[in-house]
All heavy atoms as a GROMACS GRO file, in nm:
protein
  430
    1MET      N    1   0.085  -0.118   0.000
    1MET     CA    2   0.000   0.000   0.000
    1MET      C    3   0.089   0.123   0.000
    1MET      O    4   0.192   0.126   0.066
    1MET     CB    5  -0.089   0.001   0.123
    1MET     CG    6  -0.174   0.124   0.135
    1MET     SD    7  -0.279   0.120   0.280
    1MET     CE    8  -0.366   0.270   0.255
    2ILE      N    9   0.046   0.222  -0.076
    2ILE     CA   10   0.114   0.351  -0.074
    2ILE      C   11   0.041   0.440   0.027
    2ILE      O   12  -0.075   0.476   0.006
    2ILE     CB   13   0.114   0.418  -0.212
    2ILE    CG1   14   0.180   0.332  -0.317
    2ILE    CG2   15   0.180   0.555  -0.206
    2ILE    CD1   16   0.330   0.319  -0.304
    3VAL      N   17   0.107   0.469   0.137
    3VAL     CA   18   0.049   0.556   0.239
    3VAL      C   19   0.053   0.700   0.191
    3VAL      O   20  -0.041   0.777   0.213
    3VAL     CB   21   0.124   0.539   0.373
    3VAL    CG1   22   0.070   0.634   0.478
    3VAL    CG2   23   0.114   0.394   0.422
    4ASP      N   24   0.162   0.737   0.125
    4ASP     CA   25   0.174   0.872   0.070
    4ASP      C   26   0.274   0.868  -0.045
    4ASP      O   27   0.376   0.800  -0.037
    4ASP     CB   28   0.222   0.969   0.177
    4ASP     CG   29   0.202   1.115   0.139
    4ASP    OD1   30   0.119   1.143   0.051
    4ASP    OD2   31   0.271   1.202   0.197
    5GLY      N   32   0.244   0.937  -0.154
    5GLY     CA   33   0.336   0.945  -0.266
    5GLY      C   34   0.286   0.870  -0.388
    5GLY      O   35   0.168   0.837  -0.400
    6LYS      N   36   0.379   0.841  -0.479
    6LYS     CA   37   0.347   0.771  -0.604
    6LYS      C   38   0.462   0.679  -0.639
    6LYS      O   39   0.579   0.709  -0.610
    6LYS     CB   40   0.329   0.871  -0.719
    6LYS     CG   41   0.213   0.965  -0.702
    6LYS     CD   42   0.205   1.061  -0.818
    6LYS     CE   43   0.093   1.162  -0.796
    6LYS     NZ   44   0.087   1.261  -0.904
    7ALA      N   45   0.431   0.568  -0.706
    7ALA     CA   46   0.534   0.473  -0.748
    7ALA      C   47   0.483   0.389  -0.864
    7ALA      O   48   0.363   0.380  -0.889
    7ALA     CB   49   0.571   0.381  -0.631
    8THR      N   50   0.578   0.328  -0.934
    8THR     CA   51   0.546   0.232  -1.039
    8THR      C   52   0.622   0.104  -1.010
    8THR      O   53   0.743   0.106  -0.986
    8THR     CB   54   0.587   0.285  -1.178
    8THR    OG1   55   0.520   0.408  -1.204
    8THR    CG2   56   0.552   0.184  -1.286
    9LEU      N   57   0.550  -0.008  -1.010
    9LEU     CA   58   0.611  -0.140  -0.994
    9LEU      C   59   0.620  -0.206  -1.131
    9LEU      O   60   0.531  -0.190  -1.214
    9LEU     CB   61   0.526  -0.229  -0.903
    9LEU     CG   62   0.508  -0.184  -0.759
    9LEU    CD1   63   0.418  -0.284  -0.686
    9LEU    CD2   64   0.642  -0.173  -0.689
   10GLU      N   65   0.726  -0.283  -1.152
   10GLU     CA   66   0.740  -0.361  -1.274
   10GLU      C   67   0.755  -0.508  -1.236
   10GLU      O   68   0.830  -0.542  -1.145
   10GLU     CB   69   0.861  -0.316  -1.355
   10GLU     CG   70   0.876  -0.392  -1.485
   10GLU     CD   71   0.991  -0.341  -1.571
   10GLU    OE1   72   1.092  -0.296  -1.514
   10GLU    OE2   73   0.979  -0.349  -1.693
   11PHE      N   74   0.684  -0.593  -1.308
   11PHE     CA   75   0.685  -0.736  -1.280
   11PHE      C   76   0.769  -0.810  -1.384
   11PHE      O   77   0.796  -0.758  -1.493
   11PHE     CB   78   0.542  -0.790  -1.276
   11PHE     CG   79   0.464  -0.731  -1.162
   11PHE    CD1   80   0.396  -0.612  -1.178
   11PHE    CD2   81   0.463  -0.792  -1.038
   11PHE    CE1   82   0.325  -0.555  -1.072
   11PHE    CE2   83   0.393  -0.737  -0.932
   11PHE     CZ   84   0.325  -0.619  -0.950
   12GLU      N   85   0.808  -0.932  -1.350
   12GLU     CA   86   0.896  -1.012  -1.435
   12GLU      C   87   0.840  -1.030  -1.577
   12GLU      O   88   0.916  -1.036  -1.674
   12GLU     CB   89   0.917  -1.148  -1.370
   12GLU     CG   90   1.017  -1.236  -1.439
   12GLU     CD   91   1.047  -1.362  -1.362
   12GLU    OE1   92   0.954  -1.418  -1.299
   12GLU    OE2   93   1.162  -1.405  -1.367
   13ASP      N   94   0.708  -1.033  -1.590
   13ASP     CA   95   0.647  -1.051  -1.722
   13ASP      C   96   0.644  -0.922  -1.805
   13ASP      O   97   0.591  -0.919  -1.916
   13ASP     CB   98   0.507  -1.110  -1.710
   13ASP     CG   99   0.406  -1.015  -1.645
   13ASP    OD1  100   0.442  -0.901  -1.610
   13ASP    OD2  101   0.290  -1.057  -1.629
   14GLY      N  102   0.698  -0.814  -1.749
   14GLY     CA  103   0.703  -0.686  -1.820
   14GLY      C  104   0.586  -0.593  -1.791
   14GLY      O  105   0.589  -0.477  -1.829
   15SER      N  106   0.485  -0.642  -1.720
   15SER     CA  107   0.372  -0.556  -1.687
   15SER      C  108   0.412  -0.455  -1.580
   15SER      O  109   0.505  -0.479  -1.501
   15SER     CB  110   0.252  -0.640  -1.640
   15SER     OG  111   0.282  -0.707  -1.520
   16LYS      N  112   0.342  -0.343  -1.579
   16LYS     CA  113   0.370  -0.236  -1.484
   16LYS      C  114   0.242  -0.196  -1.415
   16LYS      O  115   0.134  -0.205  -1.472
   16LYS     CB  116   0.431  -0.116  -1.556
   16LYS     CG  117   0.566  -0.146  -1.616
   16LYS     CD  118   0.617  -0.031  -1.697
   16LYS     CE  119   0.748  -0.073  -1.762
   16LYS     NZ  120   0.786   0.014  -1.870
   17ARG      N  121   0.256  -0.148  -1.293
   17ARG     CA  122   0.140  -0.104  -1.215
   17ARG      C  123   0.174   0.027  -1.148
   17ARG      O  124   0.271   0.035  -1.071
   17ARG     CB  125   0.104  -0.211  -1.112
   17ARG     CG  126  -0.005  -0.175  -1.015
   17ARG     CD  127  -0.144  -0.188  -1.079
   17ARG     NE  128  -0.246  -0.147  -0.988
   17ARG     CZ  129  -0.313  -0.226  -0.906
   17ARG    NH1  130  -0.289  -0.354  -0.906
   17ARG    NH2  131  -0.405  -0.179  -0.826
   18GLU      N  132   0.098   0.130  -1.178
   18GLU     CA  133   0.117   0.260  -1.115
   18GLU      C  134   0.033   0.267  -0.989
   18GLU      O  135  -0.084   0.227  -0.990
   18GLU     CB  136   0.078   0.373  -1.211
   18GLU     CG  137   0.169   0.382  -1.331
   18GLU     CD  138   0.132   0.496  -1.424
   18GLU    OE1  139   0.052   0.583  -1.385
   18GLU    OE2  140   0.186   0.497  -1.536
   19LEU      N  141   0.092   0.318  -0.882
   19LEU     CA  142   0.024   0.330  -0.754
   19LEU      C  143   0.039   0.473  -0.702
   19LEU      O  144   0.143   0.536  -0.723
   19LEU     CB  145   0.084   0.234  -0.652
   19LEU     CG  146   0.082   0.085  -0.686
   19LEU    CD1  147   0.172   0.007  -0.592
   19LEU    CD2  148  -0.060   0.032  -0.678
   20SER      N  149  -0.064   0.522  -0.635
   20SER     CA  150  -0.057   0.651  -0.570
   20SER      C  151  -0.122   0.639  -0.432
   20SER      O  152  -0.173   0.533  -0.396
   20SER     CB  153  -0.123   0.760  -0.655
   20SER     OG  154  -0.257   0.729  -0.678
   21THR      N  155  -0.120   0.746  -0.357
   21THR     CA  156  -0.170   0.745  -0.219
   21THR      C  157  -0.302   0.670  -0.207
   21THR      O  158  -0.398   0.698  -0.279
   21THR     CB  159  -0.187   0.890  -0.169
   21THR    OG1  160  -0.061   0.956  -0.176
   21THR    CG2  161  -0.237   0.893  -0.027
   22GLY      N  162  -0.304   0.570  -0.118
   22GLY     CA  163  -0.424   0.492  -0.091
   22GLY      C  164  -0.437   0.366  -0.176
   22GLY      O  165  -0.518   0.279  -0.145
   23ASP      N  166  -0.358   0.354  -0.282
   23ASP     CA  167  -0.364   0.234  -0.366
   23ASP      C  168  -0.291   0.118  -0.300
   23ASP      O  169  -0.193   0.137  -0.227
   23ASP     CB  170  -0.299   0.260  -0.502
   23ASP     CG  171  -0.377   0.355  -0.589
   23ASP    OD1  172  -0.497   0.377  -0.562
   23ASP    OD2  173  -0.318   0.409  -0.685
   24TYR      N  174  -0.339  -0.001  -0.328
   24TYR     CA  175  -0.272  -0.121  -0.275
   24TYR      C  176  -0.275  -0.230  -0.379
   24TYR      O  177  -0.352  -0.227  -0.475
   24TYR     CB  178  -0.337  -0.169  -0.146
   24TYR     CG  179  -0.479  -0.217  -0.164
   24TYR    CD1  180  -0.505  -0.352  -0.190
   24TYR    CD2  181  -0.586  -0.129  -0.155
   24TYR    CE1  182  -0.635  -0.396  -0.207
   24TYR    CE2  183  -0.716  -0.173  -0.172
   24TYR     CZ  184  -0.739  -0.307  -0.197
   24TYR     OH  185  -0.868  -0.351  -0.215
   25ILE      N  186  -0.187  -0.328  -0.361
   25ILE     CA  187  -0.178  -0.442  -0.451
   25ILE      C  188  -0.138  -0.564  -0.369
   25ILE      O  189  -0.056  -0.554  -0.278
   25ILE     CB  190  -0.078  -0.414  -0.566
   25ILE    CG1  191  -0.077  -0.529  -0.666
   25ILE    CG2  192   0.060  -0.385  -0.513
   25ILE    CD1  193   0.002  -0.498  -0.793
   26ASN      N  194  -0.200  -0.677  -0.399
   26ASN     CA  195  -0.163  -0.802  -0.336
   26ASN      C  196  -0.074  -0.878  -0.434
   26ASN      O  197  -0.120  -0.916  -0.542
   26ASN     CB  198  -0.287  -0.885  -0.301
   26ASN     CG  199  -0.252  -1.011  -0.227
   26ASN    OD1  200  -0.162  -1.013  -0.144
   26ASN    ND2  201  -0.323  -1.118  -0.257
   27ILE      N  202   0.052  -0.897  -0.399
   27ILE     CA  203   0.147  -0.966  -0.487
   27ILE      C  204   0.168  -1.106  -0.429
   27ILE      O  205   0.219  -1.120  -0.318
   27ILE     CB  206   0.280  -0.890  -0.494
   27ILE    CG1  207   0.257  -0.746  -0.542
   27ILE    CG2  208   0.379  -0.965  -0.584
   27ILE    CD1  209   0.378  -0.657  -0.530
   28PRO      N  210   0.130  -1.209  -0.504
   28PRO     CA  211   0.148  -1.346  -0.454
   28PRO      C  212   0.296  -1.377  -0.426
   28PRO      O  213   0.385  -1.319  -0.489
   28PRO     CB  214   0.095  -1.432  -0.568
   28PRO     CG  215   0.004  -1.344  -0.645
   28PRO     CD  216   0.064  -1.206  -0.635
   29ALA      N  217   0.318  -1.470  -0.335
   29ALA     CA  218   0.454  -1.511  -0.301
   29ALA      C  219   0.529  -1.556  -0.426
   29ALA      O  220   0.471  -1.617  -0.516
   29ALA     CB  221   0.450  -1.624  -0.199
   30HIS      N  222   0.656  -1.525  -0.431
   30HIS     CA  223   0.750  -1.567  -0.536
   30HIS      C  224   0.728  -1.498  -0.671
   30HIS      O  225   0.790  -1.536  -0.769
   30HIS     CB  226   0.749  -1.719  -0.553
   30HIS     CG  227   0.765  -1.793  -0.425
   30HIS    ND1  228   0.882  -1.789  -0.351
   30HIS    CD2  229   0.678  -1.868  -0.354
   30HIS    CE1  230   0.867  -1.862  -0.242
   30HIS    NE2  231   0.744  -1.910  -0.241
   31VAL      N  232   0.642  -1.397  -0.677
   31VAL     CA  233   0.626  -1.320  -0.801
   31VAL      C  234   0.733  -1.210  -0.799
   31VAL      O  235   0.731  -1.122  -0.712
   31VAL     CB  236   0.485  -1.258  -0.813
   31VAL    CG1  237   0.478  -1.164  -0.931
   31VAL    CG2  238   0.381  -1.368  -0.824
   32LYS      N  239   0.826  -1.218  -0.893
   32LYS     CA  240   0.936  -1.122  -0.896
   32LYS      C  241   0.884  -0.986  -0.944
   32LYS      O  242   0.809  -0.977  -1.041
   32LYS     CB  243   1.047  -1.171  -0.988
   32LYS     CG  244   1.118  -1.292  -0.932
   32LYS     CD  245   1.234  -1.332  -1.020
   32LYS     CE  246   1.303  -1.454  -0.961
   32LYS     NZ  247   1.420  -1.490  -1.041
   33HIS      N  248   0.930  -0.882  -0.873
   33HIS     CA  249   0.890  -0.745  -0.905
   33HIS      C  250   0.994  -0.649  -0.852
   33HIS      O  251   1.078  -0.687  -0.769
   33HIS     CB  252   0.753  -0.714  -0.845
   33HIS     CG  253   0.749  -0.724  -0.697
   33HIS    ND1  254   0.745  -0.844  -0.630
   33HIS    CD2  255   0.752  -0.628  -0.601
   33HIS    CE1  256   0.744  -0.822  -0.500
   33HIS    NE2  257   0.748  -0.691  -0.480
   34LYS      N  258   0.988  -0.527  -0.901
   34LYS     CA  259   1.079  -0.424  -0.851
   34LYS      C  260   1.010  -0.288  -0.858
   34LYS      O  261   0.915  -0.269  -0.933
   34LYS     CB  262   1.209  -0.421  -0.930
   34LYS     CG  263   1.193  -0.380  -1.076
   34LYS     CD  264   1.328  -0.383  -1.146
   34LYS     CE  265   1.313  -0.348  -1.294
   34LYS     NZ  266   1.443  -0.353  -1.362
   35VAL      N  267   1.061  -0.197  -0.777
   35VAL     CA  268   1.014  -0.059  -0.782
   35VAL      C  269   1.087   0.008  -0.898
   35VAL      O  270   1.210   0.022  -0.896
   35VAL     CB  271   1.040   0.015  -0.650
   35VAL    CG1  272   0.997   0.161  -0.661
   35VAL    CG2  273   0.968  -0.054  -0.535
   36LEU      N  274   1.014   0.045  -0.999
   36LEU     CA  275   1.071   0.106  -1.119
   36LEU      C  276   1.088   0.256  -1.102
   36LEU      O  277   1.184   0.315  -1.153
   36LEU     CB  278   0.979   0.076  -1.238
   36LEU     CG  279   1.028   0.114  -1.376
   36LEU    CD1  280   1.155   0.039  -1.412
   36LEU    CD2  281   0.919   0.084  -1.479
   37TRP      N  282   0.996   0.320  -1.029
   37TRP     CA  283   0.996   0.465  -1.019
   37TRP      C  284   0.923   0.509  -0.893
   37TRP      O  285   0.826   0.447  -0.852
   37TRP     CB  286   0.924   0.523  -1.141
   37TRP     CG  287   0.905   0.671  -1.139
   37TRP    CD1  288   0.994   0.765  -1.180
   37TRP    CD2  289   0.790   0.742  -1.094
   37TRP    NE1  290   0.940   0.890  -1.164
   37TRP    CE2  291   0.814   0.878  -1.111
   37TRP    CE3  292   0.666   0.702  -1.040
   37TRP    CZ2  293   0.721   0.976  -1.076
   37TRP    CZ3  294   0.576   0.800  -1.006
   37TRP    CH2  295   0.603   0.936  -1.025
   38THR      N  296   0.972   0.614  -0.830
   38THR     CA  297   0.897   0.687  -0.727
   38THR      C  298   0.906   0.835  -0.761
   38THR      O  299   1.001   0.880  -0.826
   38THR     CB  300   0.953   0.663  -0.584
   38THR    OG1  301   1.090   0.702  -0.580
   38THR    CG2  302   0.938   0.518  -0.542
   39ASP      N  303   0.806   0.910  -0.720
   39ASP     CA  304   0.799   1.053  -0.750
   39ASP      C  305   0.918   1.124  -0.686
   39ASP      O  306   0.932   1.124  -0.564
   39ASP     CB  307   0.667   1.109  -0.698
   39ASP     CG  308   0.642   1.252  -0.739
   39ASP    OD1  309   0.739   1.322  -0.777
   39ASP    OD2  310   0.526   1.295  -0.735
   40PRO      N  311   1.004   1.186  -0.766
   40PRO     CA  312   1.121   1.254  -0.710
   40PRO      C  313   1.087   1.384  -0.637
   40PRO      O  314   1.171   1.438  -0.565
   40PRO     CB  315   1.208   1.283  -0.833
   40PRO     CG  316   1.112   1.292  -0.946
   40PRO     CD  317   1.001   1.194  -0.912
   41ASN      N  318   0.964   1.430  -0.651
   41ASN     CA  319   0.925   1.558  -0.590
   41ASN      C  320   0.856   1.542  -0.455
   41ASN      O  321   0.818   1.642  -0.394
   41ASN     CB  322   0.834   1.635  -0.686
   41ASN     CG  323   0.906   1.669  -0.814
   41ASN    OD1  324   1.021   1.714  -0.812
   41ASN    ND2  325   0.841   1.646  -0.926
   42GLN      N  326   0.836   1.418  -0.410
   42GLN     CA  327   0.777   1.396  -0.279
   42GLN      C  328   0.821   1.260  -0.226
   42GLN      O  329   0.857   1.172  -0.302
   42GLN     CB  330   0.623   1.404  -0.284
   42GLN     CG  331   0.556   1.290  -0.358
   42GLN     CD  332   0.407   1.306  -0.362
   42GLN    OE1  333   0.354   1.352  -0.462
   42GLN    NE2  334   0.338   1.270  -0.257
   43ILE      N  335   0.817   1.246  -0.097
   43ILE     CA  336   0.855   1.120  -0.034
   43ILE      C  337   0.746   1.016  -0.059
   43ILE      O  338   0.628   1.050  -0.067
   43ILE     CB  339   0.880   1.140   0.118
   43ILE    CG1  340   0.947   1.018   0.176
   43ILE    CG2  341   0.752   1.174   0.191
   43ILE    CD1  342   1.005   1.043   0.315
   44THR      N  343   0.787   0.892  -0.078
   44THR     CA  344   0.691   0.783  -0.094
   44THR      C  345   0.699   0.695   0.030
   44THR      O  346   0.807   0.646   0.065
   44THR     CB  347   0.721   0.700  -0.220
   44THR    OG1  348   0.712   0.787  -0.334
   44THR    CG2  349   0.621   0.587  -0.237
   45ILE      N  350   0.586   0.677   0.096
   45ILE     CA  351   0.579   0.595   0.218
   45ILE      C  352   0.499   0.470   0.186
   45ILE      O  353   0.386   0.479   0.139
   45ILE     CB  354   0.514   0.673   0.334
   45ILE    CG1  355   0.595   0.800   0.363
   45ILE    CG2  356   0.504   0.584   0.458
   45ILE    CD1  357   0.530   0.893   0.463
   46TRP      N  358   0.559   0.353   0.211
   46TRP     CA  359   0.499   0.224   0.182
   46TRP      C  360   0.453   0.154   0.310
   46TRP      O  361   0.515   0.172   0.416
   46TRP     CB  362   0.602   0.131   0.119
   46TRP     CG  363   0.661   0.177  -0.009
   46TRP    CD1  364   0.764   0.267  -0.024
   46TRP    CD2  365   0.625   0.136  -0.140
   46TRP    NE1  366   0.792   0.283  -0.158
   46TRP    CE2  367   0.708   0.202  -0.230
   46TRP    CE3  368   0.529   0.048  -0.189
   46TRP    CZ2  369   0.700   0.184  -0.367
   46TRP    CZ3  370   0.521   0.030  -0.325
   46TRP    CH2  371   0.605   0.098  -0.413
   47LEU      N  372   0.352   0.072   0.298
   47LEU     CA  373   0.313  -0.020   0.404
   47LEU      C  374   0.312  -0.159   0.340
   47LEU      O  375   0.233  -0.184   0.248
   47LEU     CB  376   0.173   0.012   0.460
   47LEU     CG  377   0.117  -0.089   0.560
   47LEU    CD1  378   0.205  -0.099   0.683
   47LEU    CD2  379  -0.025  -0.052   0.596
   48ALA      N  380   0.404  -0.245   0.382
   48ALA     CA  381   0.412  -0.381   0.328
   48ALA      C  382   0.376  -0.480   0.437
   48ALA      O  383   0.429  -0.472   0.549
   48ALA     CB  384   0.552  -0.408   0.275
   49ILE      N  385   0.288  -0.572   0.407
   49ILE     CA  386   0.247  -0.676   0.502
   49ILE      C  387   0.275  -0.810   0.439
   49ILE      O  388   0.229  -0.839   0.329
   49ILE     CB  389   0.097  -0.662   0.537
   49ILE    CG1  390   0.071  -0.525   0.600
   49ILE    CG2  391   0.054  -0.775   0.629
   49ILE    CD1  392  -0.074  -0.492   0.623
   50PHE      N  393   0.351  -0.893   0.509
   50PHE     CA  394   0.381  -1.028   0.464
   50PHE      C  395   0.300  -1.124   0.549
   50PHE      O  396   0.294  -1.111   0.671
   50PHE     CB  397   0.531  -1.057   0.480
   50PHE     CG  398   0.617  -0.963   0.400
   50PHE    CD1  399   0.657  -0.841   0.453
   50PHE    CD2  400   0.656  -0.995   0.272
   50PHE    CE1  401   0.736  -0.753   0.379
   50PHE    CE2  402   0.735  -0.909   0.197
   50PHE     CZ  403   0.775  -0.787   0.252
   51TYR      N  404   0.236  -1.222   0.486
   51TYR     CA  405   0.150  -1.314   0.559
   51TYR      C  406   0.153  -1.452   0.494
   51TYR      O  407   0.185  -1.465   0.376
   51TYR     CB  408   0.007  -1.261   0.566
   51TYR     CG  409  -0.059  -1.246   0.430
   51TYR    CD1  410  -0.136  -1.348   0.377
   51TYR    CD2  411  -0.044  -1.128   0.355
   51TYR    CE1  412  -0.196  -1.336   0.252
   51TYR    CE2  413  -0.102  -1.114   0.232
   51TYR     CZ  414  -0.179  -1.219   0.180
   51TYR     OH  415  -0.236  -1.207   0.057
   52LYS      N  416   0.118  -1.552   0.572
   52LYS     CA  417   0.107  -1.688   0.520
   52LYS      C  418  -0.032  -1.704   0.460
   52LYS      O  419  -0.131  -1.658   0.516
   52LYS     CB  420   0.127  -1.791   0.630
   52LYS     CG  421   0.267  -1.794   0.683
   52LYS     CD  422   0.284  -1.900   0.789
   52LYS     CE  423   0.424  -1.898   0.843
   52LYS     NZ  424   0.444  -2.003   0.943
   53SER      N  425  -0.040  -1.773   0.347
   53SER     CA  426  -0.171  -1.791   0.284
   53SER      C  427  -0.238  -1.917   0.332
   53SER      O  428  -0.184  -2.000   0.397
   53SER     CB  429  -0.156  -1.796   0.133
   53SER     OG  430  -0.066  -1.895   0.094
   0.00000   0.00000   0.00000
């Protein structure tokens, strides 16, 4: 979840997901991804929760 700011995630398959304040995404275990971009004009605050399914 993006608590504040903006970011873009990129996944192994080449797909991208843009996130902004209040957006969230559930990424299944073992799905490779990376943070491609964060807004350089403001801080980006993340909330990450890891859980067993």
